[in-house]
C-alpha positions in Angstrom: 23.7 4.8 18.8 21.0 3.4 21.1 18.1 1.4 19.8 14.5 2.9 20.1 12.2 1.8 22.9 9.4 1.2 20.4 9.2 1.0 16.7 5.9 2.3 15.3 4.8 2.0 11.7 1.6 3.6 10.6 0.2 3.0 7.1 -2.5 4.9 5.4 -3.8 2.3 3.0 -3.9 3.2 -0.8 -2.9 6.9 -0.2 -1.4 8.4 -3.3 1.4 10.9 -2.9 -0.5 13.6 -4.9 -3.6 13.0 -2.7 -1.6 13.7 0.5 0.1 16.8 -1.1 -3.0 18.0 -3.0 -3.2 21.2 -0.7 0.4 22.0 -1.4 1.6 20.4 1.9 0.3 17.2 3.5 -1.1 19.1 6.4 0.7 17.3 9.2 2.7 20.0 11.0 4.5 17.9 13.5 5.7 15.4 10.8 6.7 18.2 8.5 8.7 20.0 11.2 10.4 17.0 12.7 10.6 14.2 10.2 12.8 13.1 7.3 10.3 13.5 4.4 10.7 11.6 1.1 9.4 13.3 -2.0 10.2 10.5 -4.5 9.6 7.2 -2.7 7.9 4.4 -4.7 6.2 1.3 -3.4 7.4 -2.0 -4.9 3.8 -3.3 -5.3 0.5 -1.8 -6.4 -1.8 -3.3 -3.8 -1.7 -4.2 -0.1 -0.3 -7.8 -0.1 2.8 -7.3 -2.2 3.4 -3.7 -1.0 3.2 -4.6 2.7 5.2 -7.8 2.3 7.9 -5.8 0.5 8.1 -3.3 3.5 8.2 -6.3 5.9 11.0 -8.1 4.0 12.9 -5.5 2.0 12.3 -7.6 -1.1 10.6 -7.2 -4.4 7.3 -9.1 -5.1 9.0 -11.6 -7.3 11.5 -12.3 -4.5 9.0 -12.7 -1.6 6.4 -14.3 -3.9 3.2 -12.7 -2.4 1.6 -11.6 -5.6 -1.9 -11.5 -7.2 -1.5 -15.2 -8.3 0.4 -16.7 -5.3 -1.2 -14.7 -2.5 0.8 -16.1 0.4 3.7 -15.1 2.6 5.9 -18.1 3.1 6.3 -19.3 6.7 10.0 -19.7 6.3 10.5 -16.2 5.1 11.7 -13.9 7.9 9.7 -10.7 8.1 10.0 -7.5 10.1 7.8 -8.8 13.0 9.9 -12.0 13.1 13.2 -10.2 13.2 12.1 -7.5 15.7 10.8 -10.1 18.0 14.2 -11.8 18.1 15.6 -8.3 18.8 13.4 -8.1 22.0 10.3 -6.3 20.7 6.8 -7.5 21.1 5.3 -7.4 17.5 1.6 -6.3 17.4 -0.6 -5.0 14.7 -3.9 -3.1 14.7 -5.4 -3.4 11.2 -8.5 -2.3 9.4 -7.5 -4.4 6.3 -8.1 -8.1 6.2 -5.2 -8.5 3.8 -2.7 -7.9 6.6 -4.2 -10.7 8.7 -3.9 -14.5 8.4 -5.8 -14.6 5.1 -2.6 -14.3 3.2 -0.2 -15.0 6.2 0.9 -11.4 6.4 0.3 -11.5 10.1 2.9 -14.3 10.6 5.4 -13.2 13.3 3.0 -10.9 15.1 2.2 -11.9 18.7 -1.2 -10.2 18.5 -3.4 -9.0 15.6 -6.1 -6.7 16.7 -8.8 -6.3 14.0 -10.4 -2.9 13.9 -13.8 -4.5 13.1 -13.6 -6.4 16.4 -13.0 -3.3 18.6 -15.2 -0.7 16.9 -19.0 -0.8 17.0 -20.7 -0.4 13.6 -22.8 2.7 13.4 -24.9 1.5 10.5 -25.0 -2.3 10.6 -28.0 -2.8 8.3 -26.8 -0.3 5.7 -23.4 -1.9 5.9 -24.7 -5.4 5.2 -26.6 -4.2 2.2 -23.8 -2.1 0.7 -21.1 -4.7 1.2 -23.2 -7.6 -0.1 -24.1 -5.6 -3.2 -20.5 -4.6 -3.9 -18.8 -7.9 -3.1 -19.8 -10.9 -5.3 -18.3 -13.4 -2.9 -20.6 -12.3 0.0 -23.6 -12.3 -2.3 -23.0 -15.9 -3.0 -22.5 -16.7 0.6 -25.7 -15.1 1.7 -27.7 -17.2 -0.8 -26.5 -20.4 0.8 -28.6 -21.3 3.9 -25.8 -23.0 5.9 -24.7 -22.0 9.4 -21.0 -22.1 8.6 -21.5 -20.0 5.5 -23.5 -17.4 7.4 -20.8 -17.3 10.1 -18.2 -16.6 7.5 -20.4 -14.0 5.7 -20.9 -12.3 9.1 -17.2 -12.0 9.6 -16.8 -10.5 6.1 -19.6 -8.0 6.9 -17.9 -7.0 10.2 -14.7 -6.4 8.2 -16.7 -3.9 6.2 -16.9 -1.6 9.2 -13.8 0.0 8.0 -15.4 0.6 4.6 -18.4 2.4 6.2 -16.9 4.6 8.9 -13.9 6.4 10.3 -12.1 4.1 12.7 -8.7 5.9 12.8 -9.2 7.4 16.3 -10.1 4.1 17.9 -7.2 2.3 16.1 -4.5 4.8 17.1 -6.0 5.1 20.6 -5.7 1.4 21.1 -2.2 1.4 19.7 -1.2 4.1 22.2 -2.8 2.2 25.1 -1.1 -1.1 24.2 2.3 0.5 23.8 2.0 2.2 27.2 0.8 -1.0 28.9 3.8 -3.0 27.5 6.3 -0.2 28.3 5.0 -0.2 31.9 6.1 -3.9 32.1 9.5 -3.0 30.6 8.5 -4.5 27.2 9.3 -2.6 23.9 6.8 -3.0 21.1 6.9 -3.1 17.3 3.4 -1.7 16.5 2.1 -1.8 13.0 -1.2 0.1 12.3 -3.1 -0.1 9.0 -5.7 2.7 8.5 -8.3 2.1 5.8 -10.0 5.6 5.6 -7.9 6.5 2.6 -8.7 3.2 0.9 -11.8 2.8 -1.3 -14.6 4.1 -0.7 -12.6 7.0 0.7 -14.2 8.4 3.8 -14.9 12.1 3.8 -16.8 12.0 7.1 -17.0 9.9 10.3 -19.6 7.7 8.5 -19.8 6.9 4.8 -21.0 9.8 2.7 -21.2 10.6 -1.0 -19.6 13.6 -2.7 -22.3 14.2 -5.3 -25.3 16.4 -4.7 -28.8 15.5 -5.9 -30.4 12.0 -6.2 -29.4 11.2 -9.7 -25.8 12.2 -9.1 -25.7 10.1 -5.9 -27.0 7.1 -7.8 -24.3 7.7 -10.5 -21.7 7.9 -7.8 -22.8 4.5 -6.4 -22.4 3.1 -9.9 -18.9 4.6 -10.0 -17.9 3.0 -6.7 -19.4 -0.4 -7.9 -17.5 -0.5 -11.2 -14.3 0.9 -9.7 -14.2 -1.9 -7.0 -15.3 -4.5 -9.5 -12.7 -3.3 -12.1 -15.3 -3.7 -14.7 -12.9 -2.4 -17.4 -11.0 -5.7 -17.1 -14.1 -7.6 -18.3 -15.3 -5.6 -21.3 -14.4 -2.6 -23.5 -17.5 -0.5 -22.7 -15.5 2.1 -20.9 -17.7 1.9 -17.7 -15.9 4.8 -16.0 -15.0 8.1 -17.7 -12.1 10.3 -16.5 -14.6 12.7 -14.9 -16.0 9.7 -12.9 -12.4 8.8 -11.8 -11.8 12.4 -10.9 -14.6 12.2 -8.4 -12.8 9.3 -6.7 -9.5 11.3 -6.8 -11.2 14.1 -4.9 -12.8 11.7 -2.4 -9.3 10.3 -1.6 -8.0 13.8 -1.1 -10.8 14.6 1.3 -10.4 11.2 3.1 -6.8 12.2 3.9 -7.9 15.6 5.1 -10.3 13.8 7.4 -7.6 11.8 9.3 -4.4 13.8 8.8 -4.8 15.7 12.2 -5.4 12.4 14.0 -2.3 10.9 12.4 -0.2 13.9 13.2 -1.3 14.1 16.8 -0.6 10.4 17.3 2.9 10.7 15.8 3.6 13.8 18.0 2.5 11.9 21.2 4.5 8.9 20.3 7.6 10.8 19.3 7.9 14.1 21.2 10.0 13.6 24.3 9.9 9.8 23.7 12.6 7.4 22.7 10.5 5.9 19.8 11.1 5.4 16.1 7.9 6.5 14.3 7.3 6.1 10.6 4.2 7.2 8.7 3.6 6.2 5.0 1.3 4.7 2.5 1.7 1.1 1.4 0.8 1.9 -2.2 -1.5 4.3 -4.2 -4.6 4.0 -6.3 -5.0 4.4 -10.1 -7.5 7.0 -11.2 -7.1 6.6 -15.0 -3.3 6.4 -15.4 -2.4 4.1 -18.3 -6.1 3.4 -18.6 -6.1 1.7 -15.2 -8.7 1.9 -12.5 -8.4 0.9 -8.8 -5.3 -1.2 -8.0 -3.9 -4.7 -8.2 -2.1 -5.1 -11.6 -0.5 -1.9 -12.9 2.7 0.0 -12.3 2.3 3.8 -12.4 3.5 6.8 -10.5 0.0 7.3 -9.2 -0.2 3.7 -7.9 3.4 3.5 -6.6 4.6 6.9 -5.6 3.8 7.2 -1.8 4.3 9.7 1.0 6.9 8.6 3.6 7.9 10.4 6.9 10.6 9.1 9.2 10.7 10.4 12.8 14.1 9.3 14.2 14.2 8.1 17.8 17.3 9.9 18.8 16.8 13.4 17.3 14.4 15.6 15.4 16.3 16.2 12.1 13.8 17.5 9.6 14.8 17.4 6.0 13.3 16.6 2.6 15.0 14.0 0.5 14.3 14.2 -3.2 16.3 11.3 -4.6 14.4 8.3 -6.1 14.1 5.5 -3.6 12.1 2.3 -3.0 10.0 2.3 0.2 10.8 -1.4 0.6 14.2 -0.4 2.0 12.3 1.0 5.0 12.8 -2.5 6.4 16.5 -2.1 6.1 16.5 1.3 7.9 14.3 0.0 10.7 16.7 -2.9 11.2 19.7 -0.6 11.2 18.0 1.6 13.8 17.7 -1.3 16.2 21.3 -2.4 15.6 20.9 -4.9 12.8 21.7 -5.0 9.1 24.4 -2.3 9.1 25.5 -3.0 5.5 22.0 -3.1 3.9 20.5 -0.7 1.5 19.0 2.4 3.0 16.4 5.0 2.0 18.5 7.7 3.5 21.3 7.5 0.9 21.3 7.4 -2.9 23.1 4.2 -3.9 23.6 2.2 -7.1 21.1 -0.6 -6.1 18.4 1.3 -4.2 16.6 2.8 -7.2 12.8 2.3 -7.3 11.6 -0.9 -8.9 7.9 -1.6 -9.3 6.2 -4.9 -10.1 2.7 -6.1 -10.8 1.1 -9.4 -11.6 -2.2 -9.6 -13.5 -5.5 -10.0 -11.6 -7.8 -12.8 -12.6 -11.0 -11.0 -11.5 -13.0 -14.2 -10.9 -12.0 -15.6 -14.3 -13.4 -12.8 -16.4 -10.2 -10.7 -17.2 -9.8 -10.2 -20.9 -6.7 -11.6 -22.6 -5.2 -8.2 -23.3 -4.8 -7.5 -19.5 -3.1 -10.9 -18.8 0.4 -9.7 -18.4 2.9 -9.2 -15.6 5.2 -6.2 -15.6 8.3 -4.8 -13.9 9.5 -1.2 -14.0 12.4 0.9 -12.8 13.0 4.6 -12.5 16.3 6.2 -13.5 16.5 9.9 -12.9 13.5 11.5 -14.6 12.8 8.4 -16.8 10.5 5.4 -16.2 10.9 2.1 -18.1 8.5 -0.8 -17.9 9.0 -4.3 -19.2 5.6 -5.6 -20.2 4.8 -8.9 -22.0 8.4 -9.1 -23.3 8.6 -5.5 -24.5 10.0 -2.3 -23.1 8.0 0.9 -22.7 9.1 4.4 -21.7 7.6 7.5 -20.2 9.0 10.5 -18.4 8.4 11.0 -14.6 5.3 13.2 -14.3 5.7 16.5 -12.5 2.1 17.7 -12.3 -1.2 17.2 -14.0 -2.0 13.9 -15.9 0.7 11.3 -15.7 2.6 10.7 -19.0 1.5 7.5 -20.7 4.0 4.7 -21.4 4.8 4.2 -25.1 6.7 1.3 -26.7 10.3 1.9 -27.5 12.2 0.6 -30.6 12.0 -3.1 -31.0 15.6 -3.9 -30.0 16.0 -1.1 -27.4 16.9 -2.4 -24.0 17.3 0.5 -21.5 19.6 -1.5 -19.2 22.1 -1.8 -22.1 21.5 1.5 -23.8 21.4 3.9 -20.9 24.7 5.3 -19.6 24.5 3.5 -16.2 27.2 2.8 -13.7 28.4 -0.8 -14.0 27.1 -1.8 -10.6 23.6 -0.5 -11.3 23.5 -2.1 -14.7 24.5 -5.4 -13.2 21.9 -5.1 -10.5 19.1 -4.3 -13.0 20.1 -7.1 -15.4 20.1 -9.7 -12.7 16.8 -8.5 -11.2 14.9 -8.5 -14.5 16.2 -12.0 -15.2 14.8 -13.1 -11.9 11.5 -11.4 -12.5 11.2 -13.0 -15.9 11.8 -16.4 -14.5 9.3 -16.0 -11.7 6.7 -14.4 -14.1 7.0 -17.4 -16.5 6.6 -19.8 -13.6 3.4 -18.2 -12.2 2.0 -17.7 -15.7 2.5 -21.4 -16.5 0.7 -22.4 -13.3 -2.2 -20.1 -14.1 -2.6 -21.5 -17.6 -2.4 -25.1 -16.3 
């Protein structure tokens, strides 16, 4: 089996599985007709940092350590760009999300990081400045400090907001195509990672930012929804800032944001795959929470809404379309990529259902500028076994069935002494794997909690 000329990984940030499939199919004909499609893939993390790091390392968040508290990818930890560079590929990324840059060291190993806000001209700079500064407390504080260095940093933050204000997917994918072709002309293969933010808050429905609501009062209300969703106001008080109807507006906006870019994504994947010797993967890093378990936005919860993600695998040697329905963790995408380039033959794989490749999900509570209420200060880990979901939260087990359609079933506490790892009829290898992993998670969780309290 020959290795691919290029490895191309495209991520639609925050795109829920049910948002991509809201029209019955995801609306990407080339991918559907040529790719391996995963219907039950779950992200290991619930926001970009842990989720992307899991895809780059094949590890769970407690293993790679890039969580809501720690927020750093260790320099000594080998990631996908590090390993593929040693295998002869030039690692490059084009990103619309600051999280995948050097802020949290996610960009370590990449030879080049091209930031979308540096290559795309802002269509509404003044409106962008106003909207971002209103919605992001950190920038508001910066703008009130009359220091050149502070203004320079604030300006960078505002430029990053281009991706929050307009559709940049065509420019991002166009630049990716050009860079791949330029390097191939020199005989250099590329690992190209592309992060697209159109499906991330505030969910673009048009080439420039627009509201879904009609009428002035409804538009003002939608602005309030966006503000409280991003601010995660529910963590700070019990006033119930957003209703389920409010959250359904955001759910619809994400569906429309996917509809906006899906043809661009499909065309790019076809160009990079058809008649080419390239491995092309399209997926989401994680999803968003629109009311599941009482949660809003992402960061600190494990739900099917926040962790079930679309994944398409276009093999470099043949078009072998099929749909795989077994439960799998998207973090093992890293293992499959390494296998495709001739490395890691004995690692777990998304392609097969094995004892230790079941989905495991983790989250670590979000401080929210020191205002998070005590009842939300917990870390949690979950696993999916068949059609059952179990979550370990604050030392107690909870259970819910896997949702099929409609509202996601809510987790409820199980009997006090019930431990699903012991009680379920699991194969010995799977039971051992789960027991060891949850012990590791508990140790790591206690460590980060002790540092936070200190």
